[in-house]
KEBAMI-472613 format. One record per residue (C-alpha): residue number from 1; residue in one letter; x, y negated, z negated. Coordinates in steps of 0.2 Angstrom, whole numbers, padded with zeros to 4 digits, always signed. Last residue first. Layout:
residues N
 torse drenvex  east north    up
   NUM       A     X     Y     Z
...
***
This chain:
residues 379
 torse drenvex  east north    up
   379       R +0948 -0224 -0776
   378       S +0950 -0227 -0759
   377       K +0943 -0212 -0754
   376       H +0927 -0215 -0761
   375       K +0926 -0233 -0754
   374       K +0929 -0224 -0736
   373       E +0916 -0211 -0740
   372       N +0902 -0224 -0746
   371       L +0906 -0236 -0726
   370       E +0905 -0220 -0719
   369       E +0890 -0215 -0725
   368       N +0881 -0234 -0723
   367       K +0885 -0232 -0706
   366       I +0876 -0214 -0705
   365       Y +0860 -0222 -0713
   364       E +0862 -0238 -0702
   363       R +0864 -0227 -0684
   362       K +0848 -0216 -0691
   361       S +0838 -0231 -0695
   360       I +0842 -0239 -0678
   359       E +0836 -0221 -0670
   358       F +0823 -0220 -0681
   357       Q +0815 -0239 -0675
   356       K +0819 -0234 -0656
   355       V +0810 -0216 -0657
   354       R +0795 -0228 -0667
   353       L +0795 -0241 -0654
   352       E +0792 -0226 -0639
   351       H +0781 -0219 -0649
   350       E +0768 -0234 -0653
   349       L +0770 -0240 -0635
   348       L +0764 -0221 -0630
   347       A +0751 -0223 -0645
   346       F +0746 -0239 -0638
   345       K +0742 -0230 -0618
   344       Q +0734 -0216 -0625
   343       M +0722 -0227 -0636
   342       L +0717 -0238 -0619
   341       L +0715 -0219 -0611
   340       E +0704 -0214 -0622
   339       L +0695 -0231 -0622
   338       Y +0693 -0232 -0603
   337       K +0684 -0216 -0602
   336       E +0673 -0220 -0618
   335       D +0666 -0234 -0608
   334       L +0668 -0252 -0616
   333       Y +0656 -0264 -0624
   332       V +0653 -0257 -0640
   331       R +0673 -0251 -0641
   330       Y +0675 -0271 -0643
   329       N +0675 -0277 -0661
   328       N +0679 -0262 -0672
   327       V +0690 -0252 -0661
   326       I +0696 -0266 -0649
   325       I +0701 -0276 -0667
   324       S +0710 -0261 -0674
   323       R +0721 -0257 -0659
   322       Y +0725 -0276 -0660
   321       R +0732 -0273 -0677
   320       S +0742 -0257 -0674
   319       I +0749 -0265 -0660
   318       E +0755 -0280 -0669
   317       D +0761 -0271 -0685
   316       L +0773 -0260 -0673
   315       A +0781 -0274 -0665
   314       A +0783 -0283 -0682
   313       G +0791 -0264 -0687
   312       L +0801 -0267 -0670
   311       H +0808 -0284 -0675
   310       S +0811 -0279 -0693
   309       A +0823 -0262 -0686
   308       S +0839 -0275 -0685
   307       D +0853 -0264 -0673
   306       D +0850 -0279 -0660
   305       D +0858 -0274 -0644
   304       S +0841 -0275 -0634
   303       E +0836 -0265 -0621
   302       L +0821 -0255 -0632
   301       L +0816 -0272 -0639
   300       H +0816 -0282 -0624
   299       I +0806 -0266 -0615
   298       M +0793 -0269 -0631
   297       Y +0790 -0286 -0626
   296       K +0787 -0283 -0607
   295       L +0777 -0267 -0614
   294       Y +0766 -0279 -0627
   293       L +0760 -0294 -0613
   292       D +0755 -0281 -0601
   291       L +0744 -0274 -0616
   290       K +0738 -0291 -0618
   289       K +0734 -0295 -0600
   288       K +0724 -0280 -0598
   287       I +0716 -0280 -0616
   286       K +0710 -0299 -0608
   285       K +0705 -0291 -0590
   284       K +0696 -0277 -0597
   283       L +0686 -0288 -0611
   282       V +0682 -0299 -0596
   281       K +0674 -0285 -0585
   280       E +0666 -0276 -0600
   279       V +0657 -0291 -0604
   278       F +0653 -0293 -0587
   277       T +0643 -0275 -0586
   276       P +0634 -0279 -0603
   275       K +0628 -0295 -0598
   274       V +0627 -0305 -0614
   273       L +0641 -0316 -0613
   272       V +0641 -0330 -0627
   271       L +0652 -0345 -0625
   270       K +0657 -0359 -0638
   269       D +0665 -0375 -0638
   268       V +0657 -0381 -0620
   267       K +0653 -0401 -0619
   266       I +0637 -0405 -0609
   265       G +0640 -0419 -0598
   264       E +0635 -0408 -0584
   263       Y +0644 -0398 -0589
   262       K +0661 -0397 -0599
   261       V +0672 -0386 -0603
   260       H +0685 -0386 -0620
   259       N +0701 -0379 -0615
   258       K +0705 -0360 -0622
   257       P +0686 -0356 -0622
   256       T +0680 -0351 -0639
   255       F +0670 -0332 -0638
   254       N +0657 -0323 -0642
   253       Y +0653 -0306 -0634
   252       G +0633 -0302 -0634
   251       N +0622 -0302 -0648
   250       N +0613 -0286 -0641
   249       K +0596 -0281 -0650
   248       S +0592 -0299 -0658
   247       Y +0598 -0306 -0640
   246       D +0582 -0296 -0631
   245       I +0586 -0304 -0614
   244       Y +0572 -0313 -0604
   243       V +0570 -0320 -0587
   242       L +0564 -0336 -0582
   241       E +0560 -0339 -0562
   240       N +0569 -0350 -0552
   239       T +0572 -0334 -0538
   238       D +0589 -0336 -0535
   237       K +0597 -0346 -0550
   236       N +0588 -0335 -0562
   235       K +0584 -0346 -0578
   234       V +0588 -0338 -0595
   233       L +0581 -0339 -0609
   232       L +0588 -0327 -0625
   231       Y +0575 -0317 -0636
   230       N +0576 -0321 -0656
   229       N +0562 -0313 -0659
   228       Q +0549 -0327 -0662
   227       K +0553 -0332 -0646
   226       M +0547 -0313 -0639
   225       K +0532 -0315 -0648
   224       W +0528 -0332 -0639
   223       W +0533 -0324 -0623
   222       D +0522 -0308 -0624
   221       K +0519 -0309 -0606
   220       K +0531 -0319 -0596
   219       L +0524 -0339 -0596
   218       L +0516 -0349 -0582
   217       D +0499 -0341 -0585
   216       P +0501 -0350 -0602
   215       R +0497 -0366 -0594
   214       R +0487 -0379 -0607
   213       E +0493 -0373 -0624
   212       L +0508 -0360 -0618
   211       T +0516 -0375 -0609
   210       R +0512 -0387 -0621
   209       K +0522 -0377 -0633
   208       E +0538 -0374 -0622
   207       S +0539 -0393 -0617
   206       Q +0539 -0398 -0635
   205       E +0552 -0385 -0641
   204       L +0561 -0389 -0625
   203       R +0561 -0408 -0631
   202       W +0565 -0406 -0649
   201       K +0579 -0396 -0646
   200       K +0586 -0410 -0633
   199       I +0582 -0424 -0645
   198       N +0592 -0413 -0659
   197       E +0605 -0411 -0649
   196       H +0606 -0431 -0642
   195       H +0605 -0437 -0660
   194       G +0599 -0456 -0659
   193       S +0585 -0454 -0672
   192       L +0574 -0465 -0663
   191       L +0568 -0449 -0653
   190       V +0566 -0438 -0669
   189       E +0554 -0451 -0677
   188       P +0541 -0446 -0664
   187       V +0532 -0464 -0657
   186       E +0520 -0468 -0667
   185       M +0500 -0471 -0663
   184       G +0492 -0483 -0676
   183       R +0486 -0494 -0663
   182       F +0503 -0494 -0654
   181       N +0519 -0490 -0665
   180       Q +0536 -0491 -0656
   179       P +0529 -0501 -0642
   178       K +0539 -0498 -0631
   177       T +0541 -0482 -0622
   176       Y +0537 -0463 -0625
   175       V +0538 -0446 -0617
   174       P +0530 -0429 -0620
   173       Y +0541 -0415 -0612
   172       D +0536 -0408 -0596
   171       L +0528 -0393 -0593
   170       L +0538 -0376 -0591
   169       N +0541 -0362 -0577
   168       N +0560 -0367 -0578
   167       N +0556 -0385 -0568
   166       F +0537 -0381 -0567
   165       S +0533 -0400 -0574
   164       D +0548 -0412 -0571
   163       N +0564 -0410 -0582
   162       L +0577 -0409 -0565
   161       H +0565 -0422 -0557
   160       S +0572 -0440 -0564
   159       E +0590 -0433 -0567
   158       S +0593 -0431 -0548
   157       D +0590 -0452 -0548
   156       I +0578 -0454 -0532
   155       V +0579 -0453 -0514
   154       G +0599 -0450 -0515
   153       D +0598 -0431 -0511
   152       I +0580 -0426 -0504
   151       L +0569 -0420 -0519
   150       R +0558 -0434 -0517
   149       V +0555 -0431 -0500
   148       V +0548 -0413 -0504
   147       S +0533 -0416 -0517
   146       D +0529 -0432 -0506
   145       T +0528 -0420 -0488
   144       I +0520 -0406 -0495
   143       V +0505 -0416 -0505
   142       M +0506 -0429 -0488
   141       S +0502 -0412 -0479
   140       P +0487 -0407 -0491
   139       I +0479 -0426 -0488
   138       E +0482 -0420 -0471
   137       G +0475 -0403 -0469
   136       G +0455 -0407 -0465
   135       T +0440 -0408 -0472
   134       L +0446 -0401 -0488
   133       V +0444 -0385 -0496
   132       Y +0448 -0376 -0514
   131       D +0460 -0364 -0520
   130       G +0475 -0375 -0521
   129       I +0489 -0382 -0510
   128       S +0489 -0370 -0496
   127       I +0505 -0365 -0487
   126       E +0504 -0355 -0470
   125       M +0523 -0351 -0467
   124       D +0534 -0351 -0454
   123       A +0520 -0354 -0440
   122       L +0517 -0351 -0422
   121       A +0509 -0337 -0421
   120       R +0496 -0342 -0433
   119       I +0490 -0354 -0418
   118       R +0483 -0337 -0411
   117       E +0468 -0337 -0425
   116       D +0460 -0353 -0417
   115       F +0459 -0366 -0429
   114       G +0445 -0369 -0444
   113       E +0428 -0377 -0446
   112       Y +0434 -0393 -0443
   111       H +0452 -0398 -0445
   110       G +0469 -0391 -0449
   109       C +0485 -0400 -0451
   108       I +0501 -0392 -0442
   107       I +0517 -0399 -0452
   106       I +0534 -0398 -0441
   105       L +0549 -0398 -0454
   104       H +0567 -0401 -0449
   103       K +0584 -0399 -0461
   102       L +0579 -0388 -0474
   101       K +0582 -0388 -0493
   100       S +0568 -0400 -0498
    99       L +0558 -0385 -0491
    98       E +0564 -0374 -0505
    97       Y +0564 -0386 -0520
    96       A +0545 -0390 -0514
    95       K +0542 -0370 -0514
    94       K +0549 -0369 -0533
    93       Q +0537 -0384 -0538
    92       C +0523 -0373 -0531
    91       Y +0510 -0371 -0514
    90       K +0498 -0356 -0515
    89       E +0503 -0346 -0500
    88       G +0491 -0349 -0488
    87       Q +0472 -0346 -0483
    86       P +0467 -0362 -0487
    85       T +0476 -0369 -0473
    84       M +0490 -0380 -0469
    83       L +0504 -0374 -0456
    82       I +0521 -0376 -0460
    81       I +0534 -0372 -0445
    80       T +0552 -0373 -0449
    79       A +0562 -0382 -0436
    78       D +0578 -0376 -0429
    77       K +0572 -0375 -0411
    76       S +0558 -0387 -0414
    75       D +0563 -0403 -0404
    74       L +0545 -0408 -0401
    73       A +0536 -0406 -0385
    72       E +0534 -0386 -0387
    71       V +0525 -0391 -0403
    70       A +0513 -0404 -0398
    69       L +0508 -0389 -0381
    68       Y +0505 -0377 -0393
    67       I +0495 -0386 -0403
    66       P +0486 -0392 -0388
    65       E +0484 -0375 -0382
    64       P +0477 -0365 -0398
    63       M +0459 -0373 -0400
    62       L +0454 -0380 -0414
    61       V +0438 -0373 -0419
    60       M +0421 -0382 -0423
    59       G +0406 -0378 -0435
    58       A +0396 -0364 -0438
    57       G +0394 -0347 -0429
    56       G +0394 -0339 -0416
    55       G +0405 -0324 -0409
    54       F +0417 -0334 -0400
    53       S +0418 -0350 -0409
    52       Y +0412 -0367 -0401
    51       D +0426 -0379 -0394
    50       D +0440 -0390 -0401
    49       V +0455 -0401 -0395
    48       R +0445 -0411 -0383
    47       K +0455 -0427 -0376
    46       H +0442 -0433 -0362
    45       P +0450 -0426 -0347
    44       D +0456 -0409 -0357
    43       L +0473 -0406 -0355
    42       S +0476 -0410 -0374
    41       Y +0492 -0416 -0381
    40       D +0489 -0432 -0384
    39       R +0474 -0427 -0394
    38       I +0486 -0417 -0408
    37       N +0492 -0437 -0411
    36       H +0509 -0436 -0419
    35       V +0514 -0442 -0436
    34       K +0533 -0444 -0438
    33       I +0545 -0444 -0454
    32       E +0563 -0447 -0453
    31       V +0570 -0445 -0470
    30       K +0586 -0452 -0479
    29       N +0587 -0465 -0470
    28       D +0586 -0478 -0481
    27       E +0572 -0486 -0474
    26       I +0563 -0469 -0472
    25       A +0566 -0466 -0491
    24       R +0561 -0484 -0494
    23       K +0544 -0480 -0488
    22       I +0543 -0463 -0494
    21       I +0547 -0471 -0513
    20       S +0533 -0485 -0513
    19       T +0522 -0486 -0499
    18       N +0522 -0489 -0479
    17       L +0521 -0469 -0476
    16       F +0508 -0466 -0486
    15       P +0498 -0481 -0480
    14       E +0499 -0476 -0460
    13       F +0496 -0458 -0465
    12       M +0477 -0457 -0462
    11       E +0480 -0467 -0445
    10       P +0485 -0451 -0438
     9       F +0470 -0442 -0438
     8       L +0469 -0427 -0428
     7       S +0489 -0422 -0433
     6       L +0504 -0414 -0429
     5       I +0516 -0419 -0442
     4       D +0533 -0421 -0440
     3       I +0549 -0421 -0455
     2       K +0567 -0424 -0452
     1       M +0577 -0421 -0465
***
């Protein structure tokens, strides 16, 4: 990633860029950060970049020409241009993730009373770091840069920011280190248990509790009531928002994968599908596969020279059993027209098998009658 920052005070960035994680990211070529002095692009002999506001008013206004010339001097073809202003969209972790996926950012730091309104035409987005006013956009631009750089692949361990506050709209859970007992304050026993599932559950509960107590605005309305009523909590990957499904009213379709699945180190041995349209799609595919198997077996039985009716009886029992499973377990997920057509197919399979069964029984009856008649004549 490349980040270009336009500022009237580039010296403010020297300690920021030469310290800790930002410094290491630059040295490891994970990010290229350059700070440009807006005054270098002024056409005024005295490098003036501001003037009084038309219509009067307190303070000086940043002129548009130096900003335009600075942006045009950069390779800004594929860049996303950000204007730091208290009037912008309030910055959040979701926006940090979005920006971390971009290749080139140009951040414009405002100053003085403000900037000429025509500078806004340059910007792809306007960002504010909060509902307060600073002397300039330098510190806000550092906030943006720091929050974005740490999310770039390879800058820090990805697991370090997966549980950050504001991920999934939750604050981070409490963390502890040595000593186990500090001035009478103990580390919770669950963290010392080594039971990973219990630890995971405890951390989620603490995140939820802390968010509810400190930042309830992050949670959806009636969240706690939903939680108590066994609502399912799901993250929308597109918007990074939490979605709630009434799990008590829709228990979903449960099944065990044929092969145990591992996702990010977590072993999955049971899945619950809750989206009705997806459940229907999965079940229809499963039923079709079973019907194709039955049809193949039925054709084999019908073309077989085996006069035994036992195989036909077993096949009829199996079809009856599976039809009961569909009616009792799957019916709620399937539309009525599909279900009606399905029952007709089962009826057709049973009919063909019963016809074959009747023919075999009839042949056996005739054969037995002929044997009895021969025995009777021999006497």
